[in-house]
C-alpha positions as CSV (number, residue, x, y, z in Angstrom):
1,X,-50.1,-36.9,-23.6
2,X,-51.4,-33.1,-24.9
3,X,-48.5,-31.0,-25.6
4,X,-49.2,-26.9,-24.6
5,X,-47.7,-24.4,-26.6
6,X,-47.7,-20.9,-26.9
7,X,-48.2,-19.8,-30.3
8,X,-47.8,-15.9,-30.7
9,X,-48.7,-14.6,-34.0
10,X,-46.9,-14.1,-36.6
11,X,-47.2,-10.6,-36.8
12,X,-46.4,-9.6,-33.4
13,X,-43.0,-11.5,-33.3
14,X,-42.1,-9.7,-37.1
15,X,-43.0,-6.5,-35.6
16,X,-40.6,-7.5,-32.4
17,X,-38.1,-7.8,-34.9
18,X,-38.5,-4.9,-36.7
19,X,-38.8,-2.5,-34.3
20,X,-35.9,-4.2,-32.3
21,X,-33.4,-2.6,-35.3
22,X,-34.3,1.2,-34.1
23,X,-31.5,3.1,-31.7
24,X,-32.1,6.3,-29.9
25,X,-29.7,8.8,-28.8
26,X,-26.2,9.9,-30.9
27,X,-23.5,7.5,-32.4
28,X,-20.0,7.7,-31.3
29,X,-17.9,9.7,-33.1
30,X,-13.7,9.9,-31.6
31,X,-13.2,13.4,-30.9
32,X,-10.9,15.4,-33.5
33,X,-7.9,16.6,-32.4
34,X,-5.7,19.2,-33.6
35,X,-2.1,18.1,-32.9
36,X,1.3,20.2,-33.9
37,X,3.5,19.5,-37.0
38,X,6.6,18.4,-34.9
39,X,8.0,18.9,-31.4
40,X,9.4,22.1,-29.9
41,X,12.1,20.5,-28.3
42,X,12.4,17.4,-31.1
43,X,16.2,16.8,-31.3
44,X,16.0,16.1,-35.1
45,X,13.3,17.6,-37.6
46,X,9.9,15.4,-37.5
47,X,7.7,15.1,-40.7
48,X,4.8,17.0,-40.9
49,X,1.4,15.9,-39.8
50,X,-1.7,16.7,-40.7
51,X,-3.5,19.6,-39.0
52,X,-5.9,17.3,-37.3
53,X,-5.9,13.5,-36.7
54,X,-8.2,11.3,-34.8
55,X,-6.9,8.0,-34.0
56,X,-9.1,4.8,-35.3
57,X,-10.0,3.2,-31.9
58,X,-11.0,-0.5,-31.5
59,X,-13.0,-1.9,-28.7
60,X,-10.6,-4.6,-28.5
61,X,-7.6,-3.6,-26.0
62,X,-4.8,-5.2,-27.5
63,X,-2.0,-4.6,-25.2
64,X,0.7,-5.8,-28.6
65,X,-0.5,-3.4,-30.5
66,X,-0.2,-0.6,-28.2
67,X,2.9,-1.3,-27.6
68,X,3.9,-1.8,-31.0
69,X,3.2,1.2,-32.0
70,X,6.1,2.4,-29.8
71,X,8.3,-1.0,-29.6
72,X,10.3,0.7,-26.8
73,X,12.4,-1.4,-24.3
74,X,12.4,-0.4,-20.8
75,X,15.0,-3.3,-20.3
76,X,17.0,-2.0,-23.2
77,X,16.7,1.5,-22.3
78,X,17.4,1.6,-18.6
79,X,20.2,-0.8,-19.0
80,X,20.4,-2.4,-15.5
81,X,20.1,-6.2,-14.5
82,X,19.2,-4.9,-11.0
83,X,16.7,-2.5,-12.1
84,X,15.2,-5.3,-14.3
85,X,14.4,-7.5,-11.4
86,X,12.7,-4.9,-9.5
87,X,10.4,-4.1,-12.6
88,X,9.7,-7.8,-13.3
89,X,8.8,-7.9,-9.8
90,X,6.5,-5.0,-9.5
91,X,4.9,-6.2,-12.2
92,X,4.1,-9.3,-11.0
93,X,3.1,-8.0,-7.4
94,X,2.4,-4.5,-7.3
95,X,-1.2,-4.2,-5.7
96,X,-2.6,-1.6,-8.2
97,X,-2.2,-3.4,-11.1
98,X,-3.8,-6.4,-9.2
99,X,-6.8,-4.0,-8.3
100,X,-6.9,-3.2,-12.3
101,X,-7.1,-6.7,-13.5
102,X,-9.8,-7.0,-11.1
103,X,-11.9,-3.9,-12.7
104,X,-10.8,-6.2,-16.3
105,X,-12.6,-9.1,-14.6
106,X,-15.7,-6.6,-13.4
107,X,-15.6,-5.1,-16.5
108,X,-16.1,-8.2,-18.4
109,X,-18.9,-9.7,-16.3
110,X,-20.8,-6.4,-16.5
111,X,-20.3,-6.6,-20.2
112,X,-22.3,-10.2,-20.0
113,X,-24.8,-9.1,-17.4
114,X,-26.0,-6.0,-19.2
115,X,-26.2,-7.7,-23.0
116,X,-28.3,-10.9,-21.1
117,X,-30.7,-7.9,-20.9
118,X,-31.6,-8.1,-24.8
119,X,-32.4,-11.4,-24.6
120,X,-35.8,-13.2,-23.3
121,X,-35.8,-14.2,-19.7
122,X,-37.1,-18.1,-18.4
123,X,-38.0,-18.7,-14.9
124,X,-40.1,-20.7,-12.7
125,X,-43.1,-19.9,-10.6
126,X,-44.9,-21.9,-8.3
127,X,-47.2,-21.9,-5.7
128,X,-49.4,-24.2,-3.5
129,X,-51.9,-23.1,-0.7
130,X,-54.4,-24.5,2.0
131,X,-57.6,-22.7,3.5
132,X,-61.0,-21.9,3.1
133,X,-60.1,-18.7,1.7
134,X,-57.6,-19.0,-1.5
135,X,-57.6,-15.4,-2.7
136,X,-61.3,-15.1,-4.6
137,X,-63.9,-15.8,-2.0
138,X,-64.7,-17.5,1.5
139,X,-65.2,-21.3,1.2
140,X,-67.1,-23.7,3.9
141,X,-64.5,-26.3,3.0
142,X,-61.0,-26.7,3.4
143,X,-59.6,-26.1,0.0
144,X,-56.2,-27.0,-1.5
145,X,-54.6,-25.2,-5.1
146,X,-51.2,-25.8,-6.7
147,X,-49.5,-24.1,-9.5
148,X,-45.9,-24.2,-11.3
149,X,-45.0,-23.2,-14.5
150,X,-42.2,-21.8,-16.6
151,X,-42.5,-18.4,-17.4
152,X,-41.4,-16.3,-20.5
153,X,-40.9,-12.9,-19.9
154,X,-39.2,-10.5,-23.0
155,X,-39.0,-6.5,-23.3
156,X,-38.4,-5.9,-27.1
157,X,-35.5,-3.2,-27.1
158,X,-37.3,-0.8,-29.2
159,X,-35.9,2.1,-29.1
160,X,-32.1,0.2,-28.6
161,X,-32.0,0.8,-24.4
162,X,-30.4,-2.0,-23.7
163,X,-28.2,-2.2,-27.1
164,X,-26.9,1.1,-26.4
165,X,-26.1,-0.1,-22.9
166,X,-24.8,-3.0,-23.9
167,X,-22.3,-0.4,-26.4
168,X,-21.4,1.4,-23.0
169,X,-20.5,-1.9,-21.3
170,X,-18.2,-3.2,-24.3
171,X,-16.4,0.7,-24.2
172,X,-16.0,0.3,-20.4
173,X,-14.1,-2.9,-21.2
174,X,-12.2,-1.3,-23.6
175,X,-11.4,1.3,-21.2
176,X,-10.5,-0.7,-18.4
177,X,-7.6,-2.8,-20.7
178,X,-5.8,0.5,-21.0
179,X,-6.3,1.4,-17.5
180,X,-4.3,-1.3,-16.5
181,X,-1.8,-0.3,-19.4
182,X,-1.9,2.9,-17.9
183,X,-1.2,1.5,-14.3
184,X,1.5,-0.7,-15.6
185,X,3.2,2.1,-18.0
186,X,3.1,4.2,-14.2
187,X,4.9,1.2,-12.5
188,X,7.5,1.1,-14.7
189,X,8.5,4.7,-14.3
190,X,7.6,4.9,-10.7
191,X,10.1,1.9,-10.2
192,X,13.0,3.6,-12.2
193,X,12.6,6.9,-11.1
194,X,12.7,5.8,-7.4
195,X,15.6,3.4,-8.4
196,X,17.6,6.4,-9.8
197,X,16.7,8.7,-6.9
198,X,17.7,5.7,-4.5
199,X,21.4,5.7,-6.6
200,X,21.4,9.4,-5.9
201,X,21.3,9.5,-2.3
202,X,23.5,6.9,-1.8
203,X,25.7,8.5,-4.0
204,X,25.0,11.6,-2.2
205,X,25.8,9.5,1.1
206,X,29.2,8.7,-0.1
207,X,30.0,11.9,-1.0
208,X,29.1,13.7,2.2
209,X,30.9,10.6,4.4
210,X,34.3,10.5,2.1
211,X,34.5,14.6,2.6
212,X,33.9,14.0,6.6
213,X,36.7,11.7,6.4
214,X,38.8,14.5,4.6
215,X,37.7,17.3,7.1
216,X,38.4,15.2,10.2
217,X,41.7,14.6,8.9
218,X,42.5,18.4,8.0
219,X,40.9,19.1,11.7
220,X,43.3,17.2,13.0
221,X,46.3,18.4,11.4
222,X,45.1,21.8,12.0
223,X,44.3,21.1,16.1
224,X,47.9,20.0,15.7
225,X,49.4,23.4,14.8
226,X,47.1,25.2,16.8
227,X,48.3,23.5,20.5
228,X,52.0,24.2,18.4
229,X,50.6,27.8,18.0
230,X,51.6,27.5,14.4
231,X,47.8,28.6,13.9
232,X,45.2,30.6,15.2
233,X,42.2,29.5,16.6
234,X,40.1,30.6,14.0
235,X,41.6,28.3,11.8
236,X,40.7,25.6,14.5
237,X,37.2,26.9,14.5
238,X,36.9,27.3,10.8
239,X,38.0,23.4,10.4
240,X,35.6,22.3,13.3
241,X,32.5,24.4,11.0
242,X,33.0,22.6,8.1
243,X,33.7,18.9,9.9
244,X,30.1,19.5,11.0
245,X,28.4,20.3,8.3
246,X,29.5,17.0,6.4
247,X,28.4,15.9,9.6
248,X,25.3,16.6,9.3
249,X,24.5,15.7,5.6
250,X,25.3,12.4,6.0
251,X,21.8,11.2,8.5
252,X,19.9,13.4,6.1
253,X,20.9,10.8,3.2
254,X,20.8,8.2,5.2
255,X,17.0,9.0,5.9
256,X,16.5,9.5,2.2
257,X,18.3,6.5,1.1
258,X,15.7,4.3,3.6
259,X,12.9,6.3,2.5
260,X,13.8,5.8,-0.9
261,X,14.2,2.0,-0.2
262,X,10.6,1.6,1.0
263,X,8.7,3.6,-1.5
264,X,10.1,1.0,-4.1
265,X,9.6,-2.3,-1.5
266,X,5.9,-1.3,-1.6
267,X,5.8,-0.7,-5.1
268,X,6.9,-4.2,-5.2
269,X,4.3,-4.9,-3.2
270,X,6.4,-5.9,-0.5
271,X,6.6,-4.6,3.4
272,X,9.6,-1.8,3.3
273,X,12.8,-2.9,3.9
274,X,16.7,-3.0,2.4
275,X,16.7,-2.8,-1.7
276,X,20.3,-4.0,-3.0
277,X,21.6,-1.7,-6.2
278,X,23.7,-2.7,-9.1
279,X,25.9,-0.2,-11.0
280,X,26.4,3.0,-9.1
281,X,24.8,5.9,-10.2
282,X,28.2,7.3,-11.8
283,X,28.9,4.5,-13.7
284,X,25.1,4.2,-15.3
285,X,24.5,4.4,-19.1
286,X,22.4,7.0,-20.8
287,X,19.6,5.9,-22.4
288,X,20.5,6.1,-26.3
289,X,18.0,8.7,-28.4
290,X,14.6,7.7,-27.5
291,X,12.4,7.7,-30.9
292,X,9.5,10.6,-30.6
293,X,7.8,9.9,-33.9
294,X,4.8,12.0,-35.4
295,X,3.0,13.9,-32.9
296,X,-0.3,12.9,-34.3
297,X,0.6,9.2,-33.6
298,X,0.9,10.3,-29.6
299,X,-2.7,9.6,-29.3
300,X,-2.8,6.2,-30.4
301,X,0.5,5.4,-28.2
302,X,-1.0,6.6,-25.1
303,X,-2.9,4.2,-23.0
304,X,-4.3,6.8,-21.1
305,X,-5.5,9.0,-24.2
306,X,-7.3,5.7,-25.2
307,X,-8.8,4.7,-22.1
308,X,-10.2,8.7,-22.0
309,X,-12.1,7.8,-25.6
310,X,-13.5,4.4,-24.3
311,X,-15.2,6.5,-21.6
312,X,-16.2,9.5,-23.6
313,X,-17.7,6.4,-25.9
314,X,-19.6,4.8,-22.8
315,X,-20.9,8.2,-21.8
316,X,-22.3,9.0,-25.3
317,X,-24.1,5.8,-25.4
318,X,-25.6,6.6,-21.5
319,X,-27.3,9.0,-23.6
320,X,-29.2,6.8,-25.7
321,X,-30.3,4.6,-22.7
322,X,-31.5,8.1,-20.9
323,X,-33.6,8.7,-24.5
324,X,-34.8,5.5,-24.7
325,X,-36.2,5.5,-21.3
326,X,-38.4,8.8,-22.4
327,X,-40.6,6.2,-24.6
328,X,-43.0,3.2,-24.1
329,X,-41.6,-0.1,-23.7
330,X,-42.5,-3.4,-25.0
331,X,-42.9,-6.2,-23.8
332,X,-43.9,-10.2,-24.5
333,X,-45.5,-12.6,-21.5
334,X,-45.8,-16.3,-22.1
335,X,-46.6,-18.9,-19.4
336,X,-47.1,-22.9,-19.6
337,X,-47.8,-25.0,-16.7
338,X,-50.0,-27.1,-14.5
339,X,-52.2,-26.0,-11.7
340,X,-54.7,-28.3,-9.6
341,X,-57.2,-27.7,-6.6
342,X,-56.0,-30.7,-5.4
343,X,-52.5,-31.5,-4.2
344,X,-53.0,-35.3,-5.4
345,X,-54.2,-34.0,-9.0
346,X,-51.2,-31.8,-9.6
347,X,-50.2,-33.8,-12.7
348,X,-53.9,-34.8,-13.9
349,X,-55.9,-32.0,-14.1
350,X,-54.3,-30.6,-17.2
351,X,-52.2,-28.3,-18.6
352,X,-52.6,-24.0,-18.0
353,X,-51.2,-21.7,-20.5
354,X,-51.2,-17.9,-21.3
355,X,-49.6,-15.3,-23.7
356,X,-49.6,-11.7,-23.8
357,X,-48.2,-7.8,-24.6
358,X,-47.8,-5.1,-22.7
359,X,-47.1,-1.4,-22.5
360,X,-45.7,1.3,-20.2
361,X,-44.6,4.3,-20.7
362,X,-44.0,7.9,-19.1
363,X,-47.2,10.3,-19.2
364,X,-46.8,13.1,-17.2
365,X,-43.6,13.0,-15.3
366,X,-42.7,16.9,-15.1
367,X,-39.9,16.6,-17.3
368,X,-38.3,13.8,-15.4
369,X,-37.4,11.7,-18.6
370,X,-35.9,14.7,-20.3
371,X,-33.9,15.7,-17.2
372,X,-32.6,12.4,-17.4
373,X,-31.4,13.0,-20.6
374,X,-29.9,16.4,-20.1
375,X,-28.0,14.7,-16.8
376,X,-26.2,12.1,-19.8
377,X,-25.4,15.2,-22.0
378,X,-23.4,17.1,-19.7
379,X,-22.0,14.1,-17.9
380,X,-20.8,13.7,-21.3
381,X,-19.4,17.1,-22.0
382,X,-17.3,16.9,-18.5
383,X,-15.7,13.5,-20.2
384,X,-15.2,15.0,-23.2
385,X,-13.5,18.0,-21.4
386,X,-11.6,15.4,-19.4
387,X,-10.4,13.9,-22.5
388,X,-9.4,16.9,-24.5
389,X,-7.4,17.5,-21.4
390,X,-5.8,14.5,-21.1
391,X,-4.7,15.0,-24.9
392,X,-3.0,18.5,-23.7
393,X,-1.1,16.8,-20.8
394,X,0.2,14.2,-22.6
395,X,1.8,16.7,-25.5
396,X,2.7,19.0,-22.3
397,X,4.6,15.8,-20.4
398,X,6.6,14.7,-23.8
399,X,7.1,18.6,-24.3
400,X,8.8,18.6,-20.8
401,X,10.6,15.4,-20.9
402,X,12.1,16.7,-24.2
403,X,13.4,20.0,-23.1
404,X,14.5,18.5,-19.5
405,X,16.6,15.8,-21.3
406,X,18.4,18.8,-23.6
407,X,18.7,21.0,-20.8
408,X,19.9,18.5,-17.9
409,X,22.5,17.2,-20.7
410,X,23.9,20.3,-20.5
411,X,23.7,20.9,-16.9
412,X,25.8,17.9,-16.6
413,X,28.6,18.6,-19.1
414,X,28.7,22.1,-17.3
415,X,28.6,20.8,-13.4
416,X,31.4,18.1,-14.3
417,X,34.0,20.3,-15.7
418,X,32.9,22.4,-12.5
419,X,33.7,19.2,-10.0
420,X,37.2,19.2,-11.7
421,X,37.8,22.4,-11.7
422,X,36.7,22.7,-8.0
423,X,39.2,19.2,-6.9
424,X,42.0,20.7,-8.2
425,X,41.7,23.8,-7.0
426,X,40.9,22.4,-3.6
427,X,44.5,20.5,-4.0
428,X,46.1,23.8,-4.6
429,X,44.6,25.7,-2.1
430,X,46.0,22.8,0.8
431,X,49.3,22.9,-0.9
432,X,49.4,26.9,-0.6
433,X,48.3,26.9,2.6
434,X,50.7,24.2,3.9
435,X,53.3,26.4,2.4
436,X,52.1,29.6,4.4
437,X,51.3,31.4,1.0
438,X,47.6,31.9,1.6
439,X,45.1,32.2,4.3
440,X,42.8,28.9,5.7
441,X,39.5,30.9,4.0
442,X,40.9,30.0,0.5
443,X,41.0,26.3,1.7
444,X,37.7,26.6,3.1
445,X,36.0,28.5,-0.2
446,X,37.6,25.3,-2.5
447,X,36.2,22.6,0.2
448,X,33.2,24.3,0.2
449,X,32.6,24.9,-3.8
450,X,34.1,20.8,-4.6
451,X,31.7,19.4,-2.0
452,X,28.4,21.6,-3.1
453,X,29.9,20.7,-6.9
454,X,30.2,17.0,-6.2
455,X,26.4,17.2,-4.7
456,X,25.0,19.1,-7.6
457,X,26.6,16.9,-10.4
458,X,25.0,13.7,-8.2
459,X,21.8,15.2,-8.5
460,X,21.6,16.5,-11.9
461,X,22.7,13.0,-12.9
462,X,19.7,11.3,-11.7
463,X,17.5,14.0,-12.9
464,X,19.1,13.4,-16.4
465,X,18.3,9.4,-16.3
466,X,14.9,10.3,-15.0
467,X,14.4,12.7,-17.4
468,X,14.3,9.6,-20.1
469,X,12.4,8.2,-18.0
470,X,9.5,10.9,-18.5
471,X,9.6,10.6,-22.0
472,X,9.4,6.9,-22.0
473,X,6.6,7.4,-20.3
474,X,5.4,10.6,-22.0
475,X,5.7,8.4,-25.3
476,X,3.3,5.8,-24.0
477,X,6.1,3.5,-23.4
478,X,6.6,0.3,-25.4
479,X,6.5,-3.6,-24.3
480,X,6.0,-4.1,-20.9
481,X,7.7,-7.4,-21.0
482,X,10.5,-9.6,-23.4
483,X,8.0,-12.5,-23.5
484,X,5.7,-9.9,-25.7
485,X,7.6,-8.1,-27.1
486,X,9.4,-11.9,-28.7
487,X,5.9,-13.3,-29.2
488,X,5.6,-10.2,-31.7
489,X,8.5,-10.9,-33.3
490,X,7.6,-14.4,-34.1
491,X,4.2,-13.4,-35.8
């Protein structure tokens, strides 16, 4: 049997390999970003950082490497077994996390799809026809024709268009990995923040109920004294007002408790419902001091900064894709198969083959190809500005969290002393009122001050805890799971 081959001249093949080494368009260089030498509200003085620093980015997203840059364990910082259970459930079931995982799978498939354009493609082509006209001229008889053959086509990546597109797809894959990390980090902090808010509202609800019980008891005493003519009706009315103020606060805090529970359940990927809590707010431990490190290292810690960097890389590569479309494309084609004018003789009449090369490029397109490059360059500037804004936001969030920790700490200390003084003043005013030394207005004022101070202390305690949550997030977080931390420790 005869073997049919397509023989491509060695000169053409050598030219294809040679020309495939050229790539147009700019090569990506991570933008240099100015960083401060130290954080403005850093508790301890930091080492001086260089005025400009550009992190060394890797294509492959490495969650362990990203976490090791901070080495913070949220389950140790926010030491509450119930909170640990809530966060781990959210990381496993949250729908935004599952969406981000699906985006990684999509980006990985897109990379393989795009990379395949660099290589030759083999298809199968075939046809069969019968009639008195088979495309050339009319015949007086009924004719048959059949054809089947594999075809080879290969567009030579002369200007690097396919390689630039693959470069962009690879950067998109890395960006999607850091996008998942960003969502996981945000989820940890959202669950923790919502949990502390829930504890705060439950604490304020408890304060309101205790205050209502106390004021109801006081109202009963004053009502009895009023009936005996010991106190004026004004005292009775003032006691009634104070009781209703406490009573009105209860449904407000009940509503906030329920809404906080619903928000947490949705973060857990569950239908709205009740959420149990561990230690009450006033018994939550304040996290230890979180090491911030050098400001210049923040760019490597933050997954959103890394994601923005790879988005910029991807978009920069798109300039090269657009630039390559301005120039002619070169392709090689080949065909090897069987053809016959009779279906019964398709295997006996012999093979057919062909080989060829083609060129296709814009000649007069009224600068459409140039405008395509201009579009991608403008898009690249937009992504660059987004990256720079992401960096500025990162430093702002760290500074905001540091100043929040310091100022809320001092506020909590002050209001704690205020609550102690208000409680003592309230006890003294009640005693003085019972002894007839002072009017009920003094009692009313001390009760109001005590109620307000206790509510303020609860809210400030929640804000102080959430300031640490904010710093954890601003620094780029740390380990997402104990398993990942243990695996790194064993390496």
